[in-house]
C-alpha positions in Angstrom: -14.3 12.7 30.6 -12.0 15.2 28.9 -12.9 18.8 29.6 -13.9 21.1 26.8 -10.7 23.3 27.1 -8.6 20.1 26.9 -10.5 19.0 23.8 -9.9 22.4 22.2 -6.2 22.1 23.0 -6.1 18.6 21.4 -8.0 19.9 18.3 -5.6 22.8 18.1 -2.7 20.5 18.3 -4.0 18.2 15.6 -4.9 21.2 13.4 -1.4 22.7 13.9 0.2 19.4 13.0 -1.9 19.1 9.9 -1.1 22.6 8.8 2.6 21.9 9.4 2.4 18.8 7.3 0.6 20.6 4.5 3.3 23.4 4.7 6.0 20.8 4.5 4.4 19.1 1.4 4.1 22.5 -0.3 7.7 23.4 0.5 8.9 20.1 -0.9 6.9 20.6 -4.1 8.3 24.1 -4.5 11.8 22.9 -4.0 11.3 20.1 -6.5 9.9 22.6 -8.9 13.0 24.7 -8.6 15.1 21.6 -9.0 13.3 20.7 -12.2 13.9 24.2 -13.6 17.6 23.9 -12.7 17.9 20.5 -14.4 16.2 21.9 -17.5 18.9 24.6 -17.6 21.6 22.0 -17.1 20.3 19.8 -19.9 20.0 22.8 -22.2 23.6 23.9 -21.5 25.0 20.4 -22.0 23.1 19.8 -25.2 24.2 23.1 -26.5 27.8 22.3 -25.7 27.6 18.8 -27.2 25.2 19.3 -30.1 25.9 22.7 -31.6 26.7 22.4 -35.3 30.5 22.9 -34.9 30.8 20.3 -32.1 28.6 17.8 -33.9 30.5 18.1 -37.2 33.8 17.8 -35.5 32.6 14.7 -33.6 31.4 13.0 -36.8 34.8 13.7 -38.4 36.5 12.0 -35.5 34.2 9.0 -35.7 35.0 8.3 -39.4 38.7 9.0 -39.3 41.2 6.4 -38.3 43.2 6.9 -35.1 46.4 6.9 -37.1 45.2 9.6 -39.4 44.0 11.7 -36.4 47.4 11.3 -34.8 49.2 12.3 -38.0 47.1 15.4 -38.5 47.4 16.5 -34.9 51.2 15.8 -34.8 51.7 18.0 -37.9 49.4 20.7 -36.4 51.5 20.8 -33.2 54.9 21.0 -35.0 54.2 23.2 -38.0 52.2 26.1 -39.2 52.2 25.0 -42.8 49.0 23.0 -42.7 46.6 23.2 -45.6 43.4 25.0 -44.7 41.4 21.8 -44.7 43.8 19.9 -42.5 44.0 22.9 -40.1 40.2 22.8 -39.8 40.3 19.1 -39.1 42.9 19.5 -36.4 40.9 22.3 -34.8 37.8 19.9 -34.9 39.7 17.2 -33.1 40.9 19.6 -30.5 37.3 20.9 -30.1 36.1 17.3 -29.5 38.7 16.5 -26.9 38.3 19.8 -25.0 34.5 19.4 -25.0 34.7 15.9 -23.7 37.2 16.8 -21.1 35.0 19.6 -19.8 32.0 17.2 -19.8 34.0 14.7 -17.7 34.8 17.4 -15.2 31.2 18.4 -14.9 30.0 14.9 -14.4 32.7 13.9 -11.9 31.9 16.9 -9.8 28.1 16.3 -9.8 27.2 19.4 -11.9 25.7 17.2 -14.6 23.5 14.2 -13.6 24.8 10.8 -14.8 21.4 10.2 -16.5 22.4 12.7 -19.2 25.4 10.6 -20.1 23.5 7.3 -19.9 20.7 8.4 -22.2 22.5 10.6 -24.7 26.2 10.6 -24.6 27.7 7.3 -23.6 28.4 6.2 -27.2 29.8 9.6 -28.3 32.2 9.8 -25.4 33.5 6.3 -25.7 33.7 6.4 -29.5 35.6 9.7 -29.5 38.0 8.4 -26.8 38.8 5.3 -28.8 39.6 7.4 -31.8 41.8 9.9 -30.1 43.4 7.6 -27.5 46.7 6.9 -29.4 47.2 10.6 -30.0 46.5 11.5 -26.3 49.0 8.8 -25.2 51.6 10.2 -27.5 51.1 13.7 -26.1 51.4 12.5 -22.6 54.7 10.8 -23.4 56.2 13.7 -25.3 55.1 16.4 -22.9 55.7 14.3 -19.7 52.1 15.2 -18.9 50.3 12.0 -17.8 47.2 14.0 -16.7 46.5 15.3 -20.2 42.8 14.8 -21.0 42.4 13.0 -17.7 38.7 14.0 -17.3 37.9 12.7 -20.8 39.6 9.4 -20.1 38.0 9.1 -16.6 34.5 9.8 -18.1 35.0 7.2 -20.9 36.8 4.4 -19.1 35.8 4.7 -15.4 32.3 6.4 -15.2 30.8 5.1 -18.4 33.0 2.0 -18.5 32.0 0.9 -15.0 28.4 1.6 -15.6 28.2 -0.3 -18.9 30.0 -3.3 -17.5 27.7 -3.4 -14.5 24.7 -3.8 -16.8 22.5 -2.4 -14.0 19.4 -0.2 -14.6 19.6 2.0 -17.6 23.2 0.9 -18.2 21.9 -2.5 -19.3 20.3 -0.9 -22.4 23.4 1.3 -22.9 25.6 -1.8 -22.9 23.6 -3.4 -25.7 23.6 -0.3 -27.8 26.2 0.4 -30.5 28.6 -2.2 -29.3 30.0 0.0 -26.5 31.3 -3.0 -24.6 33.3 -4.1 -27.6 34.8 -0.6 -27.9 35.8 -0.7 -24.2 37.5 -4.0 -24.5 41.3 -3.9 -24.1 41.4 -0.2 -23.5 44.6 0.8 -21.7 45.4 3.8 -19.6 48.7 5.5 -18.8 47.3 7.4 -15.8 46.1 6.1 -12.4 42.4 7.0 -12.5 42.3 7.1 -8.7 45.2 9.6 -8.6 42.8 12.6 -8.4 40.0 13.3 -6.0 36.9 11.8 -7.5 33.5 12.8 -6.3 30.6 10.4 -7.0 28.5 11.4 -10.1 25.0 12.4 -9.0 21.6 11.0 -9.9 18.3 12.8 -10.2 16.1 12.7 -7.1 13.5 10.2 -8.1 11.1 11.6 -5.4 10.0 14.2 -8.0 8.0 11.5 -9.7 6.2 10.6 -6.5 5.1 14.2 -6.0 3.8 14.4 -9.5 6.3 17.1 -10.7 
């Protein structure tokens, strides 16, 4: 028969373990809550960057303008200051789109922006914009001898989004069937080795947050 002191020790041990487990659960819930708040800030920042009126208007101009016309306007803008005001605004819009996409590519590649944000909101805008400006970017790379120009933009469109869409796994399956993204990705060429820079793996959200009801 176990003595009373021994029983009390066992009860104390079990109670201590239970309290430790409860403490662990509460800590995890707190950390996940902080994570959700951080993700909200990330989403807000990305959507502000991508969907403010200037960025959205510039992107829509790029969508509806032929790659040849984009190249013409940008070439003139680079070589002369005698652009008409309207053409100058268009050139600035194209530059805004490219710089925004390049920054987004960097943030995704380094894990600062979860890949779900791209899957669900920006796969089409990134790929469509790349297709439209691709000839101009290739010209700039050749003329400047700068093969890494807009590398993050290209990597985001062709490697990160391209690989995901072609895999047709998970959310990417729906993305692949949306707005003919696969057709836009067909026969895309690249002048730069996309493995030439250190690439970190894009991050995904921690799905455990759903389990804990957060």
